[in-house]
NUDOGU-556513 format. One line per 4 residues: number of its first residue (from 1); their letters; for each residue x, y, z of C-alpha. Coordinates in Angstrom, 2 decimals. Layout:
<drenlums>
NUM	A	X Y Z | ...
</drenlums>
This chain:
<drenlums>
1	MIDE	17.09 -10.09 7.82 | 17.32 -13.12 5.58 | 16.36 -14.33 2.19 | 16.33 -17.93 0.99
5	STAL	20.06 -18.00 0.27 | 21.21 -16.66 3.64 | 22.80 -19.14 6.05 | 21.34 -19.28 9.55
9	PSSA	23.51 -17.41 12.08 | 24.91 -19.53 14.89 | 24.50 -16.89 17.59 | 21.26 -16.25 19.47
13	DVII	22.10 -12.54 19.22 | 20.43 -12.03 15.85 | 20.75 -8.64 14.18 | 18.25 -7.60 11.51
17	LDSR	19.01 -6.19 8.10 | 16.97 -3.23 6.92 | 15.63 -4.50 3.60 | 14.97 -1.00 2.29
21	LSER	18.68 -0.29 1.82 | 19.83 -0.54 -1.77 | 22.59 -2.98 -2.64 | 25.11 -0.13 -2.83
25	QLRD	24.03 1.33 0.52 | 24.07 -2.15 1.99 | 27.74 -2.71 1.20 | 28.61 0.57 2.89
29	SVIP	26.56 0.25 6.05 | 26.01 -3.37 7.11 | 27.34 -4.65 10.40 | 29.36 -7.85 9.79
33	HHSR	28.22 -10.92 11.68 | 30.85 -13.32 13.02 | 29.33 -16.43 11.43 | 30.03 -17.44 7.83
37	DNNG	28.12 -19.54 5.37 | 29.54 -22.61 3.63 | 31.09 -20.48 0.90 | 32.96 -18.30 3.37
41	ATPG	30.79 -15.22 2.79 | 30.02 -13.01 5.76 | 26.31 -12.15 6.11 | 25.55 -8.55 7.10
45	YARA	22.89 -7.32 9.52 | 21.57 -4.04 10.89 | 20.19 -3.69 14.41 | 16.56 -2.73 13.80
49	TTGS	14.13 -2.22 10.95 | 10.71 -0.64 10.55 | 7.98 -1.99 8.32 | 6.10 0.54 6.20
53	ISTA	2.65 1.83 7.11 | 1.44 0.80 3.66 | 2.77 -2.77 4.17 | 4.76 -2.47 0.92
57	ETLY	7.54 -3.59 3.27 | 6.10 -6.00 5.81 | 8.22 -7.65 8.49 | 7.93 -11.28 9.57
61	WTDI	9.85 -13.23 12.19 | 10.06 -16.74 13.56 | 12.07 -18.72 16.10 | 14.30 -21.53 14.91
65	GGTP	15.99 -23.54 17.65 | 15.95 -20.58 20.03 | 17.32 -18.23 17.37 | 14.98 -15.42 16.24
69	IAST	15.11 -14.85 12.47 | 13.47 -11.98 10.60 | 12.67 -11.30 6.94 | 10.42 -9.28 4.65
73	SQGA	9.40 -12.56 3.00 | 7.12 -14.99 4.81 | 7.96 -17.46 2.04 | 11.66 -17.34 2.84
77	LRRI	10.97 -17.95 6.53 | 8.51 -20.77 6.00 | 10.93 -22.63 3.72 | 13.72 -22.34 6.25
81	AHSK	11.46 -23.17 9.22 | 9.56 -25.89 7.26 | 6.30 -24.25 8.34 | 2.94 -25.77 7.47
85	LDDS	0.12 -23.84 5.86 | -2.11 -22.22 8.49 | -5.59 -23.58 7.81 | -7.30 -20.83 9.80
89	RVRL	-5.55 -18.14 7.70 | -6.69 -19.81 4.50 | -10.27 -19.72 5.82 | -9.88 -16.01 6.54
93	ALCT	-9.00 -15.49 2.88 | -12.50 -16.68 1.98 | -14.01 -13.59 3.63 | -14.92 -10.53 1.58
97	NLPG	-12.87 -7.35 2.07 | -10.82 -8.75 4.93 | -9.69 -5.86 7.20 | -6.01 -5.20 7.70
101	FLRH	-5.67 -6.61 11.23 | -6.61 -10.03 9.80 | -5.35 -9.71 6.21 | -1.78 -9.03 7.35
105	LSFW	-1.51 -12.31 9.26 | 0.92 -14.83 7.79 | -0.35 -17.85 5.87 | 2.19 -20.09 7.63
109	EGIN	2.23 -21.58 11.11 | 4.87 -20.13 13.42 | 5.52 -17.09 11.21 | 4.69 -13.86 13.04
113	TVKP	3.76 -10.55 11.39 | 4.93 -7.23 12.80 | 2.23 -4.54 12.97 | 2.48 -2.17 9.96
117	GSTL	4.65 0.85 10.61 | 6.19 -0.67 13.74 | 9.86 -1.31 14.44 | 11.28 -4.79 14.95
121	TYHN	14.40 -5.00 17.09 | 16.01 -7.50 19.46 | 16.77 -7.31 23.15 | 18.82 -10.04 24.79
125	GRPQ	18.40 -12.22 21.72 | 14.60 -11.97 21.68 | 12.35 -10.11 19.22 | 10.81 -6.88 20.47
129	VLDQ	8.20 -4.82 18.59 | 8.06 -1.07 19.16 | 4.64 0.22 18.08 | 4.34 3.58 16.35
133	AVAT	1.28 5.70 15.63 | 0.13 5.65 12.03 | -0.79 9.35 12.02 | -0.01 12.37 14.15
137	DHPN	-2.45 15.03 15.35 | -3.58 17.58 12.77 | -1.22 20.53 12.43 | -2.74 23.94 11.73
141	LDLP	-1.88 24.22 8.03 | -3.58 25.89 5.10 | -3.60 24.54 1.53 | -0.48 26.38 0.26
145	EAAE	1.55 25.26 3.29 | 0.38 21.66 2.99 | 1.07 21.64 -0.76 | 4.61 22.89 -0.17
149	LLLA	5.24 20.14 2.36 | 3.80 17.49 0.04 | 6.01 18.56 -2.88 | 9.03 18.54 -0.57
153	ELTR	8.26 14.99 0.60 | 7.67 13.69 -2.94 | 10.89 15.37 -4.09 | 12.90 13.80 -1.27
157	SIER	11.27 10.45 -2.00 | 12.29 10.47 -5.65 | 15.74 11.93 -4.90 | 16.44 8.98 -2.61
161	RILS	15.51 6.57 -5.37 | 17.70 8.35 -7.91 | 20.59 8.16 -5.47 | 19.99 4.45 -4.86
165	YGTL	19.09 3.26 -8.35 | 20.32 5.82 -10.89 | 18.13 6.44 -13.95 | 14.46 5.78 -13.19
169	SADV	11.47 4.93 -15.33 | 7.92 5.97 -14.51 | 4.30 5.50 -15.52 | 2.49 8.29 -17.33
173	SGGM	-1.04 6.94 -17.38 | -2.57 10.29 -18.21 | -4.25 10.36 -14.83 | -3.28 12.83 -12.18
177	DSTS	-1.32 10.58 -9.81 | 1.33 9.12 -12.11 | 1.57 12.25 -14.26 | 2.29 14.39 -11.20
181	LAYV	5.11 12.05 -10.17 | 6.48 12.18 -13.71 | 6.80 15.96 -13.53 | 8.52 15.81 -10.15
185	LDSL	10.91 13.20 -11.57 | 11.53 15.33 -14.66 | 12.50 18.28 -12.45 | 15.23 16.09 -10.92
189	QKDS	16.35 13.85 -13.78 | 16.17 14.70 -17.49 | 17.02 11.27 -18.94 | 14.19 9.27 -17.37
193	IYYH	12.10 6.75 -19.29 | 8.30 7.09 -19.33 | 5.74 4.40 -20.13 | 2.11 4.63 -21.10
197	AGTD	-0.49 1.94 -21.72 | -3.95 3.12 -22.70 | -7.17 1.20 -23.17 | -9.28 0.27 -26.18
201	DPHN	-12.12 2.46 -24.91 | -12.54 5.26 -27.51 | -14.05 7.55 -24.84 | -11.04 7.27 -22.50
205	RDSQ	-9.02 10.50 -22.69 | -6.08 9.36 -20.58 | -3.86 8.69 -23.61 | -4.49 12.23 -24.83
209	YARR	-3.31 13.65 -21.49 | -0.35 11.25 -21.39 | 0.89 12.35 -24.82 | 0.48 15.99 -23.86
213	AASE	2.61 15.38 -20.79 | 5.16 13.45 -22.87 | 5.61 16.50 -25.09 | 6.67 18.46 -22.00
217	LHGD	8.87 15.83 -20.34 | 12.54 15.53 -21.31 | 12.99 11.74 -21.19 | 12.07 8.95 -23.59
221	FTEL	8.37 8.12 -23.96 | 7.26 4.58 -24.82 | 3.72 3.39 -25.46 | 3.06 -0.24 -24.59
225	ESLT	0.22 -2.51 -25.64 | -3.12 -1.36 -24.30 | -4.25 -2.57 -20.89 | -7.29 -4.04 -22.62
229	ATAG	-5.13 -6.19 -24.90 | -2.85 -7.41 -22.12 | -5.58 -8.23 -19.58 | -4.89 -11.89 -18.81
233	AFSE	-6.94 -14.87 -17.72 | -5.86 -17.01 -14.77 | -4.40 -19.62 -17.12 | -1.82 -17.07 -18.29
237	FDQN	-0.20 -16.52 -14.90 | 3.48 -17.33 -14.92 | 5.34 -19.43 -12.38 | 6.59 -16.39 -10.45
241	IQGL	3.02 -15.43 -9.58 | 1.89 -18.96 -8.81 | 4.76 -19.38 -6.37 | 3.95 -16.37 -4.15
245	DDGP	3.07 -16.97 -0.49 | 0.77 -13.97 0.01 | -2.58 -15.50 -0.90 | -5.02 -14.28 -3.60
249	LAWA	-3.58 -11.61 -5.90 | -5.90 -8.72 -6.74 | -3.51 -7.42 -9.42 | -2.96 -10.67 -11.32
253	GNSK	-5.17 -9.60 -14.22 | -2.58 -6.91 -15.03 | 0.39 -9.25 -14.71 | 1.10 -9.40 -18.45
257	HLRL	1.31 -5.61 -18.67 | 3.57 -5.42 -15.61 | 5.84 -8.14 -16.91 | 6.23 -6.49 -20.33
261	LLID	6.94 -3.11 -18.72 | 9.49 -4.40 -16.23 | 11.27 -6.53 -18.84 | 11.59 -3.53 -21.15
265	ASQR	12.86 -1.34 -18.30 | 15.35 -4.01 -17.26 | 16.70 -4.28 -20.81 | 17.31 -0.51 -20.76
269	GVKA	19.33 -0.77 -17.56 | 16.66 0.69 -15.29 | 16.78 -0.47 -11.66 | 13.56 1.11 -10.36
273	HLTG	10.21 2.12 -11.87 | 7.84 4.67 -10.33 | 4.11 4.00 -10.19 | 1.27 6.28 -9.10
277	VGGD	-0.30 3.58 -6.93 | -1.64 5.11 -3.72 | -2.63 8.48 -5.14 | -6.36 7.76 -5.29
281	ELFD	-6.30 6.41 -1.74 | -4.67 9.59 -0.38 | -6.29 12.35 -2.42 | -9.76 11.14 -3.42
285	PLPA	-12.56 11.60 -0.85 | -14.19 8.55 0.72 | -17.78 8.40 2.00 | -16.44 8.51 5.55
289	TALD	-14.70 11.80 4.72 | -18.05 13.46 5.36 | -18.10 12.18 8.94 | -14.99 14.17 9.79
293	LLTT	-16.13 17.25 7.90 | -19.32 17.36 9.98 | -17.20 18.12 13.05 | -15.44 21.10 11.42
297	SSWK	-16.35 24.50 10.04 | -16.73 22.78 6.66 | -19.77 20.81 7.83 | -21.78 22.01 4.84
301	AGLR	-19.33 20.26 2.52 | -19.85 17.10 4.57 | -23.60 17.35 4.13 | -23.17 17.78 0.36
305	IIRR	-21.12 14.59 0.15 | -23.70 12.67 2.17 | -26.63 13.96 0.10 | -24.85 13.27 -3.19
309	LGKM	-23.94 9.74 -2.14 | -27.45 9.01 -0.85 | -28.98 10.25 -4.10 | -26.62 8.20 -6.25
313	QRWS	-27.29 5.04 -4.24 | -31.03 5.76 -3.80 | -30.80 5.48 -0.04 | -33.52 6.87 2.17
317	TLAV	-32.70 10.00 4.14 | -33.51 8.20 7.41 | -31.14 5.29 6.63 | -28.33 7.70 5.77
321	ARAV	-28.92 9.72 8.95 | -28.76 6.57 11.07 | -25.51 5.47 9.42 | -23.87 8.87 9.78
325	GSNV	-24.96 9.18 13.39 | -23.78 5.71 14.40 | -21.19 5.73 17.17 | -20.46 1.99 17.12
329	NFET	-16.83 1.34 17.97 | -14.34 -0.76 16.04 | -14.45 -3.86 18.24 | -18.24 -3.98 18.39
333	EMLR	-18.57 -3.71 14.63 | -16.03 -6.47 14.00 | -17.81 -8.81 16.40 | -21.15 -8.09 14.72
337	RVEA	-19.70 -8.92 11.32 | -18.16 -12.27 12.27 | -21.25 -13.27 14.24 | -23.76 -12.28 11.55
341	PAGN	-25.78 -15.25 10.19 | -24.67 -14.73 6.57 | -23.54 -12.11 4.11 | -22.56 -8.51 4.72
345	IVGP	-24.07 -5.34 6.08 | -25.56 -3.38 3.19 | -26.57 0.17 2.38 | -25.34 3.40 3.99
349	AEAF	-24.33 1.59 7.16 | -21.68 -0.10 5.02 | -20.27 3.02 3.38 | -19.68 4.81 6.69
353	SWAP	-18.44 1.79 8.65 | -15.04 0.75 10.02 | -14.76 -2.18 7.59 | -16.84 -1.71 4.41
357	GFGI	-17.58 -5.01 2.72 | -16.11 -7.28 5.39 | -18.12 -10.39 6.03 | -18.11 -14.17 6.04
361	SKFA	-19.41 -15.71 2.85 | -22.96 -17.04 3.04 | -21.57 -20.19 1.41 | -19.00 -20.80 4.17
365	TAET	-19.33 -23.96 6.21 | -20.25 -23.80 9.87 | -16.70 -24.84 10.75 | -15.20 -22.02 8.67
369	REVV	-17.54 -19.48 10.26 | -16.48 -20.67 13.70 | -12.77 -20.54 12.84 | -13.01 -17.05 11.33
373	AEKA	-14.97 -15.72 14.30 | -12.46 -17.13 16.78 | -9.51 -15.76 14.78 | -11.05 -12.27 14.79
377	KDAL	-11.92 -12.43 18.50 | -8.41 -13.59 19.35 | -6.88 -10.66 17.43 | -9.21 -8.24 19.23
381	RQGA	-8.29 -9.75 22.59 | -4.64 -9.14 21.73 | -5.30 -5.45 21.16 | -6.19 -5.12 17.47
385	GPHH	-7.88 -1.79 16.88 | -8.44 0.98 14.33 | -5.51 2.74 12.71 | -6.94 6.11 13.69
389	KDRF	-9.64 7.41 16.00 | -11.86 8.61 13.15 | -13.38 6.31 10.54 | -12.26 8.46 7.60
393	RHQM	-8.55 8.18 8.33 | -8.96 4.56 9.33 | -10.59 3.80 5.96 | -7.88 5.76 4.14
397	TEAV	-5.15 3.82 5.92 | -6.83 0.52 5.11 | -6.95 1.52 1.43 | -3.28 2.55 1.49
401	MFQG	-2.34 -0.78 3.07 | -4.20 -2.71 0.39 | -2.22 -0.92 -2.32 | 1.00 -1.48 -0.40
405	EIVR	0.23 -5.18 -0.35 | 0.02 -5.11 -4.14 | 3.38 -3.32 -4.41 | 4.98 -5.90 -2.13
409	QVNH	3.57 -8.81 -4.10 | 4.62 -7.39 -7.48 | 8.15 -6.86 -6.23 | 8.36 -10.42 -4.92
413	AYEH	6.96 -11.81 -8.18 | 9.36 -9.95 -10.46 | 12.45 -9.45 -8.32 | 14.38 -11.69 -10.76
417	LGVA	14.12 -8.91 -13.37 | 16.10 -6.55 -11.14 | 13.65 -3.62 -11.39 | 12.02 -2.42 -8.17
421	WEAP	8.39 -1.31 -8.57 | 8.31 1.81 -6.40 | 5.30 3.80 -5.14 | 6.36 7.18 -3.67
425	YLDD	2.81 7.99 -2.54 | 3.05 5.01 -0.17 | 6.21 6.24 1.55 | 5.69 6.64 5.29
429	AVVR	6.54 10.36 5.26 | 3.93 11.06 2.58 | 1.26 8.92 4.24 | 1.84 10.45 7.68
433	LVLS	1.68 13.95 6.22 | -1.61 13.41 4.39 | -3.20 11.66 7.37 | -2.23 14.58 9.59
437	LPTD	-3.81 17.30 7.45 | -7.17 18.98 8.12 | -9.84 17.15 6.15 | -11.09 20.19 4.24
441	ILIG	-7.65 20.54 2.61 | -8.01 17.07 1.11 | -11.47 17.56 -0.37 | -12.02 18.80 -3.91
445	TRDN	-14.87 21.09 -4.90 | -14.40 22.38 -8.43 | -10.91 20.91 -8.72 | -9.95 17.25 -8.71
449	KPLL	-7.42 16.41 -5.96 | -6.70 20.05 -5.01 | -3.80 19.26 -2.69 | -1.88 17.27 -5.30
453	ARAT	-2.68 19.80 -8.02 | -1.43 22.68 -5.87 | 1.69 20.76 -4.85 | 2.79 20.06 -8.43
457	EPVA	2.15 23.55 -9.81 | 5.83 24.58 -9.40 | 7.04 21.70 -11.61 | 4.14 21.09 -14.01
461	PPLV	3.03 23.44 -16.83 | -0.18 25.32 -15.97 | -2.00 23.92 -19.00 | -1.29 20.34 -17.95
465	VHSR	-2.20 20.98 -14.32 | -5.49 22.56 -15.36 | -6.42 19.73 -17.70 | -5.64 17.14 -15.06
469	RQG	-7.83 18.97 -12.54 | -10.79 18.75 -14.86 | -10.07 15.22 -16.10
</drenlums>
């Protein structure tokens, strides 16, 4: 694995460095390579690495003079390989809600992207990708058992980060996701640093919940400028954001807040900050959740979700029934979308689809439409397919991957500050667990996010857990 400062190895037998190792772990476990750079330093490499399901850690590789080189940064590879911008990938970026099998493609010619969650290794000096399933089959678990497993995975996730980085900081937004992580962290480390940034909306109660949690947590609590005050226009983006190679940045409007937070954490000696990103994607129901519930003993709950959604959106009962009953497969839907005359599919057919919102802009040129269609067809010919057999878990995985993309971009933008922006909910073990659970465990009735609430009960005060369920 390389970054921009790593010298190219002279041997065709390239070994890859696992980028997820901390600097301390790296020194203890790397395999020395026989080549040396101009300063006499010996680069280190490990023999295989796996990209995350969430794409927070995405793997790229290219071939330079017969030597395969891999990195987590497409920018590092393109600068070393002198790659040109891929015009077809830029045209893809003009589509709305681009699905993962197209969004994860590199923006640079000759730079290859490894499928999320798959392992990149080398055999006889050539790259080899070992595919892995995103989710396992559903185990027969009830809510208490699933909650116990979830707390164990979150605990292990944070313990690993404490071991790697030392004292951590964390968000306490007042919402359920970050606050739950804060309590798990507090059970493991009493000198953590907690940050909160509210809004200027007088009806928003998140700050009230955040301060209540802060009174229970043992670490330092710092309130930053409100998110409303720090929301930035495009003209305020700093050079680190402008220089990224990942395309349009959905999070850029929050860049000022992130920069202020990470600078403050860095000045306090923090090496990693925990964020609750990914919690909504894992624990909030999606419209397609109902599709899976209809096949279980909880089919009545599925019908309630469908009726509630149809009423909110003012959809006709017949249109909703057609959308729910559709058995169109992934490939057919993708072909329909790229071949549609203009715009997107609308209505209930969109909410319950494989790729909600995906479409070619009605303002796209004929050439762009042709290029996008061919790019999608080529990916399908090469085996692109859904992440899971049911649309609910496929949609959930797509949402998780979008958030992972944000985590990856933020870390690339602010790596010079020396503070990793970490999202435990996006860890592979957590994602695989949630995707494997029976759907009715994930769905709230009276309570908000019942699985997460039940999981954190052993470490969070009952009053706080109750208020977060209702909030």
